[in-house]
MARBA-3410 file (N, C-alpha, C, O; in Angstrom, 1 decimal):
272
143.2,75.7,118.8,142.0,74.9,118.8,141.2,75.1,120.1,141.7,75.4,121.1 ~ 139.9,75.2,119.9,139.0,75.4,121.0,138.1,74.3,121.3,138.2,73.2,120.6 ~ 137.2,74.4,122.2,136.4,73.2,122.6,135.7,72.6,121.5,135.7,71.4,121.3 ~ 134.9,73.4,120.7,134.3,72.9,119.5,135.4,73.0,118.3,136.0,74.0,118.2 ~ 135.5,71.9,117.6,136.5,71.8,116.5,136.3,73.0,115.5,135.3,73.2,115.0
137.4,73.7,115.3,137.4,74.7,114.3,138.5,74.4,113.4,139.7,74.2,113.8 ~ 138.2,74.4,112.1,139.2,74.0,111.1,138.5,73.3,109.9,137.3,73.6,109.7 ~ 139.2,72.5,109.3,138.7,71.8,108.1,139.0,70.3,108.2,140.0,69.9,108.8 ~ 138.2,69.5,107.6,138.4,68.0,107.5,138.4,67.6,106.0,137.6,68.2,105.2 ~ 139.2,66.7,105.6,139.4,66.2,104.3,139.5,64.7,104.3,140.1,64.1,105.2
138.9,64.1,103.3,139.0,62.6,103.1,138.0,61.9,104.0,137.7,62.2,105.1 ~ 137.5,60.8,103.4,136.4,60.0,104.0,136.9,58.7,104.7,136.3,58.2,105.6 ~ 138.0,58.2,104.1,138.5,56.9,104.6,140.0,57.0,104.7,140.7,57.9,104.2 ~ 140.6,56.0,105.5,142.0,55.9,105.6,142.4,56.2,107.0,141.6,56.7,107.8 ~ 143.7,56.0,107.3,144.2,56.3,108.7,144.1,57.8,109.0,144.1,58.7,108.1
143.9,58.2,110.3,143.8,59.6,110.6,145.1,60.3,110.7,146.1,59.8,111.2 ~ 145.1,61.5,110.2,146.3,62.4,110.2,145.8,63.8,110.6,144.8,64.3,110.1 ~ 146.6,64.4,111.6,146.3,65.7,112.0,147.4,66.6,111.5,148.6,66.4,111.8 ~ 147.0,67.7,110.8,148.0,68.7,110.3,148.0,69.8,111.3,147.0,70.4,111.6 ~ 149.2,70.2,111.7,149.4,71.3,112.7,150.1,72.4,112.0,151.2,72.3,111.7
149.4,73.5,111.9,149.9,74.7,111.1,150.9,75.4,111.9,151.1,75.3,113.1 ~ 151.7,76.2,111.2,152.7,77.1,111.7,152.2,78.5,112.0,151.0,78.7,112.2 ~ 153.2,79.4,112.1,152.9,80.8,112.4,153.8,81.2,113.5,154.9,81.7,113.3 ~ 153.4,81.0,114.8,152.0,80.7,115.2,151.0,81.8,114.8,151.4,82.9,114.4 ~ 149.8,81.5,114.9,148.7,82.4,114.6,148.4,82.6,113.1,147.9,83.6,112.7
148.7,81.5,112.3,148.5,81.6,110.9,147.8,80.3,110.4,148.4,79.5,109.7 ~ 146.5,80.1,110.7,145.8,78.9,110.3,145.3,78.9,108.9,145.2,80.0,108.3 ~ 145.1,77.7,108.3,144.5,77.6,107.0,145.4,77.4,105.8,144.9,76.9,104.8 ~ 146.6,77.7,105.9,147.5,77.6,104.7,147.9,76.2,104.4,148.4,76.0,103.3 ~ 147.6,75.2,105.3,147.9,73.8,105.0,146.9,73.2,104.1,147.0,72.0,103.9
145.8,73.9,103.8,144.7,73.3,103.0,145.2,72.5,101.7,144.8,71.4,101.5 ~ 146.1,73.1,100.9,146.6,72.4,99.7,147.3,71.0,100.1,147.1,70.1,99.3 ~ 148.0,71.0,101.2,148.6,69.7,101.6,147.6,68.8,102.0,147.6,67.6,101.7 ~ 146.6,69.2,102.8,145.5,68.4,103.3,144.7,67.8,102.1,144.4,66.6,102.1 ~ 144.5,68.6,101.1,143.7,68.1,99.9,144.5,67.1,99.2,144.0,66.2,98.6
145.9,67.2,99.1,146.7,66.3,98.4,146.7,64.9,99.1,147.0,63.9,98.5 ~ 146.5,64.9,100.4,146.5,63.7,101.2,145.1,63.0,101.3,145.0,61.9,101.7 ~ 144.1,63.7,101.0,142.7,63.3,101.2,142.3,62.1,100.5,141.3,61.5,100.8 ~ 143.0,61.7,99.4,142.6,60.5,98.7,142.9,59.2,99.4,142.4,58.1,99.1 ~ 143.8,59.3,100.4,144.3,58.1,101.1,144.1,58.2,102.6,144.3,57.2,103.3
143.8,59.4,103.1,143.8,59.5,104.6,142.6,60.4,105.0,142.1,61.3,104.2 ~ 142.2,60.3,106.3,141.3,61.2,106.9,142.1,62.3,107.5,142.9,62.0,108.4 ~ 142.0,63.5,107.1,142.8,64.6,107.5,142.1,65.6,108.3,141.0,66.1,107.8 ~ 142.6,66.0,109.5,142.1,67.1,110.3,143.1,68.2,110.1,144.3,68.0,110.3 ~ 142.5,69.4,109.8,143.4,70.6,109.8,142.8,71.6,110.8,142.1,72.6,110.4
143.1,71.4,112.1,142.6,72.3,113.1,143.2,73.7,113.1,144.4,73.8,112.7 ~ 142.5,74.7,113.4,143.0,76.1,113.6,143.3,76.3,115.0,142.4,76.2,115.9 ~ 144.5,76.7,115.3,144.9,76.8,116.7,144.1,78.1,117.3,143.7,79.0,116.6 ~ 144.0,78.0,118.6,143.3,79.0,119.4,143.9,80.4,119.1,145.1,80.6,119.1 ~ 143.0,81.4,119.0,143.4,82.8,118.9,143.6,83.5,120.2,143.4,82.9,121.2
144.1,84.7,120.1,144.3,85.5,121.3,143.0,85.8,122.0,141.9,85.9,121.4 ~ 143.1,86.0,123.4,141.9,86.3,124.2,142.3,87.1,125.4,143.3,87.9,125.3 ~ 141.5,87.0,126.4,141.7,87.9,127.6,143.0,87.5,128.3,143.7,88.3,128.9 ~ 143.3,86.2,128.3,144.5,85.7,129.0,145.6,85.4,127.9,145.3,85.0,126.8 ~ 146.9,85.6,128.3,148.0,85.4,127.3,148.0,83.9,126.9,147.8,83.0,127.7
148.2,83.7,125.6,148.3,82.3,125.1,149.6,81.7,125.5,150.6,82.3,125.6 ~ 149.5,80.4,125.8,150.7,79.6,126.2,150.9,78.4,125.4,149.9,77.9,124.7 ~ 152.0,77.8,125.4,152.3,76.5,124.7,151.4,75.5,125.3,150.8,74.6,124.6 ~ 151.3,75.5,126.7,150.4,74.5,127.4,149.0,74.6,126.9,148.3,73.6,126.8 ~ 148.5,75.8,126.7,147.1,75.9,126.2,146.9,75.3,124.9,145.9,74.6,124.6
147.8,75.5,124.0,147.8,74.9,122.6,147.8,73.3,122.8,147.1,72.6,122.1 ~ 148.7,72.8,123.6,148.8,71.4,123.8,147.6,70.8,124.4,147.1,69.7,123.9 ~ 146.9,71.4,125.3,145.7,70.9,125.9,144.6,70.9,124.8,143.8,70.0,124.8 ~ 144.5,72.0,124.0,143.5,72.0,122.9,143.8,70.8,121.9,142.8,70.2,121.5 ~ 145.0,70.6,121.6,145.3,69.5,120.7,144.9,68.1,121.3,144.4,67.2,120.6
145.2,68.0,122.6,144.8,66.7,123.3,143.3,66.5,123.3,142.8,65.4,123.1 ~ 142.6,67.6,123.5,141.1,67.5,123.4,140.6,67.1,122.0,139.7,66.3,121.9 ~ 141.3,67.6,121.0,140.9,67.2,119.6,141.2,65.7,119.4,140.3,65.0,118.9 ~ 142.4,65.3,119.7,142.8,63.9,119.5,141.9,63.0,120.2,141.5,61.9,119.7 ~ 141.5,63.3,121.4,140.7,62.4,122.2,139.2,62.4,121.7,138.5,61.4,121.9
138.8,63.4,121.0,137.5,63.5,120.5,137.3,62.9,119.1,136.2,62.8,118.6 ~ 138.4,62.5,118.4,138.3,62.1,117.0,137.6,60.7,117.0,137.8,59.9,117.8 ~ 136.8,60.6,116.0,136.0,59.4,115.8,136.8,58.4,115.0,136.4,58.0,113.9 ~ 137.9,57.9,115.6,138.7,56.9,114.9,139.3,56.0,115.9,139.8,56.4,117.0 ~ 139.2,54.7,115.7,139.8,53.7,116.6,141.3,53.7,116.6,142.0,53.3,117.5
141.9,54.3,115.6,143.4,54.3,115.4,143.9,55.6,116.0,143.3,56.7,115.8 ~ 145.1,55.5,116.5,145.8,56.8,117.0,146.2,57.6,115.8,146.6,57.0,114.7 ~ 146.1,58.9,115.8,146.5,59.7,114.6,148.0,59.9,114.5,148.7,59.9,115.5 ~ 148.4,60.1,113.3,149.7,60.6,113.0,149.7,62.1,113.0,148.8,62.7,112.4 ~ 150.6,62.8,113.7,150.6,64.2,113.7,151.7,64.7,112.7,152.9,64.3,112.8
151.3,65.6,111.8,152.2,66.2,110.9,152.2,67.7,111.1,151.2,68.4,110.9 ~ 153.3,68.2,111.7,153.4,69.6,112.0,154.4,70.3,111.0,155.4,69.7,110.6 ~ 154.0,71.5,110.7,154.8,72.3,109.8,155.4,73.5,110.6,154.6,74.3,111.2 ~ 156.7,73.7,110.5,157.3,74.9,111.1,157.0,75.0,112.6,157.4,74.0,113.4 ~ 156.4,76.0,113.1,155.9,76.1,114.5,155.1,74.9,114.8,155.2,74.4,115.9
154.3,74.4,113.9,153.4,73.2,114.2,154.2,72.0,114.5,153.8,71.1,115.2 ~ 155.4,71.8,113.8,156.3,70.7,114.2,156.8,70.8,115.6,156.9,69.8,116.3 ~ 157.1,72.0,116.0,157.6,72.2,117.4,156.4,71.9,118.4,156.7,71.2,119.4 ~ 155.2,72.3,118.0,154.1,72.0,118.9,153.8,70.5,118.9,153.4,70.0,120.0 ~ 154.0,69.8,117.8,153.8,68.4,117.8,154.7,67.6,118.7,154.3,66.7,119.4
156.0,68.1,118.8,157.0,67.5,119.7,156.6,67.7,121.1,156.7,66.8,121.9 ~ 156.1,68.9,121.5,155.7,69.2,122.8,154.6,68.4,123.2,154.5,67.8,124.3 ~ 153.6,68.2,122.3,152.4,67.4,122.6,152.8,66.0,122.8,152.3,65.4,123.8 ~ 153.6,65.4,122.0,154.0,64.0,122.1,154.8,63.7,123.4,154.8,62.6,123.9 ~ 155.6,64.7,123.8,156.3,64.6,125.1,155.4,64.5,126.3,155.7,63.8,127.2
154.3,65.3,126.2,153.4,65.3,127.3,152.3,64.2,127.3,151.9,63.8,128.3 ~ 152.0,63.8,126.1,151.0,62.7,125.9,151.6,61.6,125.0,151.2,61.5,123.8 ~ 152.6,60.9,125.5,153.3,59.9,124.6,152.5,58.8,124.0,152.9,58.2,123.1 ~ 151.3,58.5,124.6,150.5,57.4,124.2,149.5,57.8,123.1,148.8,56.9,122.5 ~ 149.3,59.1,122.9,148.3,59.5,121.9,148.7,59.5,120.5,147.8,59.1,119.7
149.9,60.0,120.1,150.2,59.9,118.6,150.8,58.6,118.2,151.5,58.0,118.9 ~ 150.4,58.2,117.0,151.0,57.0,116.3,152.4,57.3,115.9,153.3,56.5,116.0 ~ 152.6,58.5,115.3,154.0,58.9,114.9,153.9,60.4,114.7,152.9,61.0,114.6 ~ 155.1,61.0,114.6,155.3,62.4,114.3,156.0,62.6,113.0,157.0,61.9,112.7 ~ 155.5,63.5,112.2,156.2,64.0,111.0,156.5,65.5,111.1,155.5,66.2,111.2
157.7,65.8,111.1,158.1,67.2,111.3,158.6,67.8,110.0,159.6,67.4,109.4 ~ 157.8,68.7,109.4,158.1,69.3,108.1,158.6,70.7,108.4,157.9,71.6,108.9 ~ 159.9,71.0,108.0,160.5,72.3,108.2,160.4,72.8,109.6,159.9,73.9,109.9 ~ 160.8,72.0,110.5,160.7,72.3,111.9,161.4,73.6,112.3,162.5,73.9,111.7 ~ 160.9,74.3,113.3,161.5,75.5,113.8,162.7,75.2,114.8,163.1,74.0,114.9
163.2,76.2,115.4,164.5,76.1,116.1,164.3,75.9,117.6,163.3,76.3,118.2 ~ 165.3,75.2,118.2,165.2,74.9,119.6,166.5,75.4,120.4,166.6,75.1,121.5 ~ 167.3,76.2,119.7,168.4,76.8,120.4,168.9,78.1,119.7,168.5,78.3,118.6 ~ 169.7,78.8,120.4,170.1,80.1,119.9,171.0,80.0,118.7,171.0,80.8,117.8 ~ 171.8,79.0,118.7,172.7,78.8,117.5,171.9,78.6,116.2,172.2,79.3,115.2
170.9,77.8,116.2,170.1,77.6,115.0,169.3,78.9,114.7,169.2,79.2,113.5 ~ 168.8,79.6,115.7,168.1,80.8,115.4,169.0,81.9,114.8,168.6,82.6,113.9 ~ 170.2,82.0,115.3,171.2,83.0,114.7,171.4,82.6,113.2,171.5,83.5,112.4 ~ 171.6,81.3,112.9,171.8,80.9,111.6,170.6,81.2,110.7,170.8,81.7,109.6 ~ 169.4,81.0,111.2,168.2,81.3,110.5,168.2,82.8,110.2,167.9,83.2,109.0
168.5,83.7,111.2,168.4,85.1,111.0,169.5,85.5,109.9,169.2,86.4,109.1 ~ 170.6,85.0,110.0,171.7,85.3,109.0,171.2,84.9,107.6,171.4,85.6,106.6 ~ 170.7,83.7,107.5,170.2,83.2,106.2,169.1,84.1,105.6,169.1,84.4,104.4 ~ 168.2,84.5,106.5,167.1,85.4,106.0,167.6,86.7,105.6,167.2,87.2,104.5 ~ 168.6,87.3,106.3,169.1,88.6,106.0,169.9,88.5,104.7,169.8,89.5,103.9
170.6,87.5,104.4,171.4,87.3,103.2,170.5,87.3,102.0,170.8,87.8,100.9 ~ 169.3,86.6,102.1,168.4,86.5,100.9,167.5,87.6,100.7,166.9,87.8,99.6 ~ 167.3,88.5,101.7,166.3,89.5,101.6,166.7,90.7,100.7,167.8,91.2,100.9 ~ 165.8,91.0,99.8,166.1,92.2,99.0,165.8,93.5,99.7,165.0,93.4,100.7 ~ 166.3,94.6,99.3,166.0,95.9,100.0,164.6,96.2,100.0,164.1,96.7,101.0
163.9,96.1,98.8,162.4,96.4,98.9,161.6,95.6,99.9,160.8,96.1,100.5 ~ 161.9,94.3,99.9,161.2,93.5,100.9,161.6,93.9,102.3,160.7,93.9,103.2 ~ 162.8,94.1,102.5,163.3,94.5,103.9,162.6,95.8,104.3,162.1,95.9,105.5 ~ 162.4,96.8,103.4,161.8,98.0,103.7,160.3,97.8,104.0,159.8,98.4,105.0 ~ 159.6,97.0,103.2,158.2,96.8,103.5,158.0,96.0,104.8,157.1,96.4,105.6
158.8,95.0,105.1,158.7,94.3,106.3,158.9,95.2,107.5,158.2,95.1,108.5 ~ 159.9,96.1,107.4,160.2,97.0,108.5,159.1,98.0,108.8,158.9,98.5,109.9 ~ 158.3,98.2,107.8,157.2,99.2,107.9,155.8,98.6,108.3,154.9,99.3,108.5 ~ 155.8,97.2,108.5,154.6,96.6,108.8,154.3,96.8,110.3,155.2,96.7,111.1 ~ 153.0,97.1,110.7,152.7,97.3,112.1,152.7,96.0,112.9,152.3,95.0,112.3
153.2,96.1,114.1,153.3,94.9,114.9,152.2,94.8,115.9,151.8,93.7,116.3 ~ 151.6,95.9,116.4,150.7,95.8,117.5,149.5,96.7,117.4,148.8,96.9,118.4 ~ 149.2,97.2,116.2,148.0,98.1,116.1,146.8,97.3,115.5,146.9,96.1,115.4 ~ 145.8,98.0,115.1,144.6,97.4,114.6,144.9,96.6,113.3,144.1,95.7,112.9 ~ 145.9,96.9,112.6,146.2,96.3,111.3,147.3,95.2,111.4,147.8,94.7,110.4
147.6,94.8,112.7,148.7,93.8,112.9,148.4,92.5,112.3,149.3,91.8,111.8 ~ 147.1,92.1,112.3,146.7,90.8,111.7,146.9,90.8,110.2,147.5,89.8,109.7 ~ 146.5,91.9,109.6,146.8,92.0,108.1,148.3,92.0,107.8,148.7,91.4,106.8 ~ 149.0,92.6,108.7,150.5,92.7,108.5,151.1,91.3,108.6,152.1,91.0,107.9 ~ 150.6,90.5,109.5,151.2,89.1,109.6,150.9,88.3,108.4,151.8,87.6,107.9
149.7,88.5,107.8,149.4,87.8,106.5,150.3,88.3,105.4,150.8,87.6,104.6 ~ 150.5,89.6,105.4,151.4,90.2,104.4,152.8,89.7,104.5,153.5,89.5,103.5 ~ 153.3,89.6,105.8,154.6,89.1,106.0,154.8,87.7,105.4,155.8,87.4,104.8 ~ 153.8,86.8,105.6,153.8,85.5,105.0,153.9,85.6,103.5,154.7,84.8,102.9 ~ 153.2,86.5,102.8,153.3,86.6,101.4,154.7,87.1,100.9,155.2,86.6,100.0
155.2,88.1,101.7,156.6,88.6,101.3,157.7,87.6,101.5,158.6,87.5,100.7 ~ 157.5,86.7,102.5,158.6,85.8,102.8,158.5,84.5,102.0,159.5,83.8,101.9 ~ 157.4,84.2,101.4,157.2,83.0,100.6,158.3,82.8,99.6,158.9,81.7,99.6 ~ 158.6,83.7,98.7,159.7,83.5,97.7,161.0,83.4,98.4,161.9,82.7,97.8 ~ 161.2,84.1,99.5,162.5,84.1,100.1,162.8,82.7,100.8,163.9,82.3,100.9
161.7,82.1,101.3,161.8,80.8,101.9,161.8,79.7,100.9,161.8,78.5,101.3 ~ 161.7,80.0,99.6,161.5,78.9,98.6,162.5,79.0,97.6,163.4,79.9,97.5 ~ 162.5,78.0,96.7,163.5,77.8,95.6,162.8,78.1,94.2,163.2,79.0,93.5 ~ 161.9,77.2,93.9,161.2,77.2,92.6,159.8,76.9,92.7,159.4,75.7,92.6 ~ 159.0,77.9,93.0,157.6,77.7,93.4,156.8,77.2,92.2,157.0,77.7,91.0
155.8,76.4,92.4,154.8,76.0,91.4,154.0,77.2,91.0,153.9,78.2,91.7 ~ 153.4,77.2,89.8,152.6,78.3,89.3,151.4,78.5,90.3,150.8,77.6,90.7 ~ 151.2,79.8,90.5,150.1,80.2,91.4,150.3,79.8,92.9,149.3,79.7,93.6 ~ 151.5,79.5,93.2,151.8,79.1,94.6,151.5,80.3,95.5,151.8,81.5,95.2 ~ 150.8,80.0,96.7,150.5,81.1,97.6,150.3,80.5,99.0,150.0,79.4,99.2
150.5,81.4,99.9,150.2,81.1,101.3,149.0,81.9,101.7,149.1,83.1,101.9 ~ 147.8,81.2,101.7,146.6,82.0,101.9,145.9,81.6,103.2,146.1,80.4,103.6 ~ 145.2,82.5,103.8,144.6,82.3,105.0,143.1,82.7,104.9,142.8,83.7,104.4 ~ 142.2,81.9,105.4,140.8,82.2,105.4,140.5,83.4,106.4,140.6,83.2,107.6 ~ 140.2,84.5,105.9,140.1,85.7,106.7,138.8,85.7,107.5,137.8,85.1,107.0
138.7,86.2,108.7,139.9,86.7,109.4,140.6,85.6,110.1,140.0,85.0,111.0 ~ 141.8,85.3,109.8,142.5,84.1,110.3,143.8,84.5,111.0,144.0,84.1,112.2 ~ 144.7,85.2,110.4,146.0,85.6,111.0,145.7,86.3,112.3,144.9,87.2,112.3 ~ 146.5,86.0,113.3,146.3,86.6,114.6,147.7,87.0,115.2,148.4,86.1,115.7 ~ 148.0,88.2,115.0,149.3,88.7,115.4,149.6,88.6,116.9,150.7,88.3,117.4
148.6,88.8,117.7,148.7,88.7,119.2,149.0,87.3,119.6,149.8,87.0,120.4 ~ 148.2,86.3,119.0,148.5,84.9,119.2,149.9,84.5,118.8,150.5,83.7,119.5 ~ 150.3,85.0,117.7,151.6,84.8,117.2,152.7,85.2,118.2,153.6,84.4,118.6 ~ 152.6,86.4,118.7,153.5,87.0,119.6,153.5,86.2,120.9,154.6,85.9,121.4 ~ 152.4,86.0,121.5,152.3,85.4,122.8,152.7,83.9,122.8,153.5,83.5,123.7
152.4,83.2,121.8,152.7,81.8,121.7,154.2,81.6,121.5,154.8,80.8,122.1 ~ 154.8,82.4,120.6,156.2,82.3,120.3,157.0,82.7,121.5,158.0,82.1,121.9 ~ 156.7,83.8,122.2,157.4,84.2,123.4,157.4,83.2,124.5,158.3,83.0,125.2 ~ 156.2,82.5,124.6,156.2,81.4,125.6,157.1,80.2,125.3,157.7,79.6,126.1 ~ 157.1,79.9,124.0,158.0,78.8,123.5,159.5,79.2,123.8,160.3,78.4,124.3
159.9,80.5,123.6,161.2,80.9,123.9,161.5,80.8,125.4,162.6,80.4,125.8 ~ 160.5,81.2,126.2,160.7,81.1,127.6,161.0,79.7,128.1,161.9,79.4,128.9 ~ 160.2,78.8,127.6,160.3,77.4,127.9,161.7,76.8,127.5,162.3,76.0,128.2 ~ 162.2,77.2,126.3,163.5,76.8,125.9,164.6,77.4,126.8,165.5,76.7,127.2 ~ 164.4,78.7,127.2,165.4,79.3,128.0,165.5,78.7,129.4,166.5,78.7,130.1
164.3,78.2,129.9,164.3,77.5,131.2,164.8,76.1,131.1,165.0,75.5,132.1 ~ 165.1,75.6,129.9,165.7,74.3,129.8,164.6,73.2,129.6,165.0,72.0,129.6 ~ 163.3,73.6,129.5,162.3,72.6,129.3,162.4,71.8,128.0,162.3,70.6,128.0 ~ 162.6,72.6,126.9,162.7,72.0,125.6,164.0,72.3,125.0,164.5,73.5,125.1 ~ 164.6,71.4,124.3,164.1,70.1,123.9,164.2,68.9,124.9,163.9,67.8,124.6
164.7,69.2,126.1,165.0,68.1,127.1,163.8,67.2,127.3,164.0,66.0,127.4 ~ 162.6,67.7,127.4,161.4,66.9,127.6,161.1,65.9,126.5,160.3,65.0,126.7 ~ 161.7,66.1,125.4,161.4,65.3,124.2,161.9,63.8,124.4,161.5,63.0,123.6 ~ 162.7,63.6,125.4,163.1,62.3,125.7,162.0,61.4,126.1,162.1,60.1,126.1 ~ 160.8,62.0,126.4,159.6,61.2,126.8,158.9,60.7,125.6,157.9,59.9,125.7
159.2,61.1,124.4,158.5,60.8,123.2,158.8,59.3,122.8,159.9,58.9,122.7 ~ 157.7,58.5,122.7,157.9,57.1,122.5,157.7,56.7,121.0,158.1,55.6,120.6 ~ 157.0,57.5,120.2,156.6,57.1,118.9,157.7,57.4,117.9,158.7,58.1,118.2 ~ 157.6,56.9,116.6,158.6,57.2,115.6,158.5,58.7,115.2,157.4,59.3,115.3 ~ 159.6,59.3,114.9,159.7,60.7,114.5,160.5,60.8,113.2,161.6,60.4,113.1
159.8,61.4,112.2,160.5,61.6,110.8,160.5,63.1,110.6,159.5,63.7,110.6 ~ 161.7,63.6,110.4,161.9,65.0,110.1,162.3,65.2,108.7,163.2,64.6,108.1 ~ 161.5,66.1,108.0,161.7,66.4,106.6,162.1,67.9,106.5,161.5,68.7,107.1 ~ 163.1,68.1,105.7,163.6,69.5,105.7,164.2,69.8,104.3,164.9,69.0,103.7 ~ 163.8,71.0,103.8,164.4,71.5,102.5,165.8,72.0,102.7,166.1,72.7,103.7
166.7,71.6,101.9,168.1,72.0,102.0,168.3,73.5,101.9,169.2,74.1,102.4 ~ 167.3,74.2,101.2,167.4,75.6,101.0,166.5,76.4,101.9,166.3,77.6,101.7 ~ 165.9,75.7,102.9,165.1,76.4,103.9,166.0,77.3,104.7,167.0,76.8,105.2 ~ 165.7,78.6,105.0,166.5,79.4,105.8,166.6,78.8,107.2,167.7,79.1,107.9 ~ 165.6,78.1,107.7,165.8,77.4,109.0,166.8,76.3,108.8,166.6,75.4,107.9
167.9,76.2,109.5,169.0,75.3,109.2,168.7,73.9,109.6,168.7,73.6,110.8 ~ 168.4,73.0,108.7,167.9,71.7,109.0,168.9,70.9,109.8,168.5,70.2,110.8 ~ 170.2,70.8,109.4,171.2,70.1,110.1,171.3,70.4,111.6,171.2,69.6,112.5 ~ 171.5,71.7,111.9,171.6,72.1,113.3,170.3,71.9,114.1,170.4,71.5,115.3 ~ 169.2,72.0,113.5,167.9,71.7,114.2,167.9,70.3,114.5,167.6,69.9,115.6
168.2,69.4,113.5,168.2,68.0,113.7,169.2,67.6,114.9,168.9,66.8,115.7 ~ 170.4,68.2,114.8,171.4,67.9,115.8,171.0,68.3,117.2,171.4,67.7,118.2 ~ 170.2,69.4,117.4,169.7,69.8,118.7,168.7,68.8,119.2,168.4,68.8,120.4 ~ 168.0,68.1,118.4,167.0,67.1,118.8,167.5,65.7,119.0,167.0,65.0,119.8 ~ 168.5,65.3,118.3,169.0,63.9,118.3,169.4,63.4,119.7,169.1,62.2,120.0
170.0,64.2,120.5,170.4,63.7,121.8,169.2,63.2,122.7,169.4,62.3,123.5 ~ 168.1,63.8,122.4,166.9,63.4,123.2,165.9,62.6,122.4,164.9,62.1,122.9 ~ 166.1,62.5,121.1,165.3,61.7,120.2,166.1,60.8,119.3,166.3,61.0,118.1 ~ 166.6,59.7,119.9,167.5,58.8,119.2,166.8,58.1,118.0,167.4,57.6,117.1 ~ 165.4,58.1,118.1,164.6,57.4,117.0,164.4,58.4,115.8,163.8,57.9,114.8
164.9,59.6,115.9,164.6,60.6,114.8,165.3,60.2,113.5,166.5,59.9,113.5 ~ 164.5,60.1,112.5,165.0,59.9,111.1,165.0,61.3,110.4,164.0,62.1,110.6 ~ 166.0,61.5,109.6,166.1,62.8,108.9,166.2,62.6,107.4,167.0,61.9,106.9 ~ 165.3,63.4,106.7,165.3,63.4,105.2,165.4,64.8,104.7,164.5,65.6,105.0 ~ 166.5,65.1,104.0,166.7,66.4,103.5,166.5,66.4,102.0,167.1,65.6,101.3
165.7,67.4,101.5,165.4,67.4,100.1,166.2,68.6,99.4,166.1,69.7,99.9 ~ 167.0,68.2,98.4,167.7,69.3,97.7,166.8,70.1,96.9,165.7,69.7,96.5 ~ 167.2,71.4,96.6,166.4,72.3,95.8,165.0,72.5,96.3,164.0,72.5,95.6 ~ 164.9,72.6,97.7,163.7,72.7,98.4,163.8,73.7,99.5,164.8,73.7,100.2 ~ 162.7,74.5,99.7,162.7,75.4,100.8,161.7,75.0,101.9,161.7,73.8,102.2
161.0,76.0,102.4,160.2,75.8,103.6,158.9,75.1,103.4,158.3,74.6,104.3 ~ 158.4,75.1,102.1,157.1,74.6,101.8,157.2,73.5,100.7,157.0,73.9,99.5 ~ 157.6,72.3,101.0,157.9,71.3,100.0,156.7,71.1,99.0,157.0,70.8,97.9 ~ 155.5,71.1,99.5,154.4,70.9,98.6,154.1,72.0,97.6,153.3,71.8,96.7 ~ 154.8,73.1,97.7,154.7,74.2,96.8,156.0,74.3,95.9,156.0,75.2,95.0
156.9,73.4,96.0,158.2,73.5,95.3,158.0,72.6,94.0,157.8,71.4,94.0 ~ 158.3,73.3,92.9,158.1,72.6,91.6,159.0,71.4,91.4,158.5,70.4,90.9 ~ 160.2,71.5,91.8,161.1,70.4,91.6,161.0,69.2,92.5,161.5,68.1,92.2 ~ 160.3,69.3,93.6,160.2,68.2,94.6,158.8,67.8,94.9,158.6,66.8,95.6 ~ 157.8,68.7,94.5,156.4,68.5,95.0,155.9,67.0,94.8,155.5,66.4,95.8
156.0,66.5,93.6,155.4,65.2,93.4,156.2,64.1,94.1,155.5,63.2,94.7 ~ 157.5,64.1,94.2,158.3,63.2,94.9,158.0,63.3,96.4,157.9,62.3,97.1 ~ 157.9,64.5,96.9,157.7,64.8,98.3,156.3,64.1,98.7,156.2,63.4,99.7 ~ 155.3,64.4,97.9,154.0,63.9,98.3,153.9,62.4,98.2,153.3,61.7,99.0 ~ 154.6,61.8,97.2,154.6,60.3,97.1,155.3,59.7,98.2,154.8,58.7,98.8
156.5,60.2,98.6,157.2,59.7,99.8,156.4,59.9,101.1,156.4,59.0,101.9 ~ 155.8,61.1,101.2,155.0,61.4,102.4,153.9,60.4,102.5,153.7,59.8,103.6 ~ 153.2,60.1,101.5,152.1,59.1,101.5,152.6,57.7,101.9,151.9,57.0,102.7 ~ 153.7,57.4,101.3,154.3,56.1,101.6,154.6,55.9,103.1,154.3,54.9,103.8 ~ 155.2,57.0,103.7,155.6,56.9,105.1,154.4,57.0,106.0,154.4,56.3,107.0
153.4,57.8,105.6,152.2,57.8,106.4,151.6,56.4,106.5,151.1,56.0,107.6 ~ 151.5,55.8,105.4,150.9,54.4,105.3,151.7,53.4,106.2,151.2,52.6,106.9 ~ 153.1,53.6,106.1,153.9,52.7,106.9,153.7,52.9,108.4,153.6,52.0,109.2 ~ 153.7,54.2,108.8,153.5,54.5,110.2,152.1,54.0,110.7,152.0,53.5,111.8 ~ 151.1,54.2,109.8,149.7,53.8,110.2,149.7,52.3,110.4,148.9,51.8,111.2
150.4,51.5,109.6,150.4,50.1,109.7,151.3,49.5,110.7,151.3,48.2,110.9 ~ 152.2,50.2,111.3,153.2,49.7,112.2,152.6,49.3,113.6,153.3,48.9,114.4
END
């Protein structure tokens, strides 16, 4: 996110909700989820800052998010809903600014220790077919086509990260949106902060409710990620969906129930 809001807004009335996308460096794909919530909530879907002259840091993303939250035209504190990397960023934000969010909802949260990351890598390798593995291995990482390669990686991994996708399910990005350099710099800084012991230890400062939603078939291991957070987040609630992968709103068997329960919990948090 940058000084002037970049992203999309949905819904005219209702409590404020900020959707924080994953990637990092992959804005725009949360639009279907934002649209599904717009009948009951005012939804902001900001696009995180892209790469520039200086390396991107977690702190830069947090400050951008703080600027957005403070500028929102709403008397109520927003609920932050982060997906994947976005869930990790929501936690960092709430630890640094504990009075700004009303609540946190972590959907398919990323990893905070080496054990969970190794489990994720093993799960991914087990599910990957040889054709997908070969195409992923051939994608450029740092040349002029790296942004296109990041978008293609999302397309290739979608079925591997999922169970039973709805018809026409897709992870789409408003071009030019994917930013491979932002992805690399942001993730490397998060790893550095974890290795230094900053996170998840700092999450003990989070004062608001935290609800973690995870698909049982997500390659990111929900139980170990939850267990890495609980010592510093005693208020964390955990909800695991069977027959569900990394994108619950795209899963045929859980989509409707997921959205219904999500709206109920958002309303509860807003009214608390």
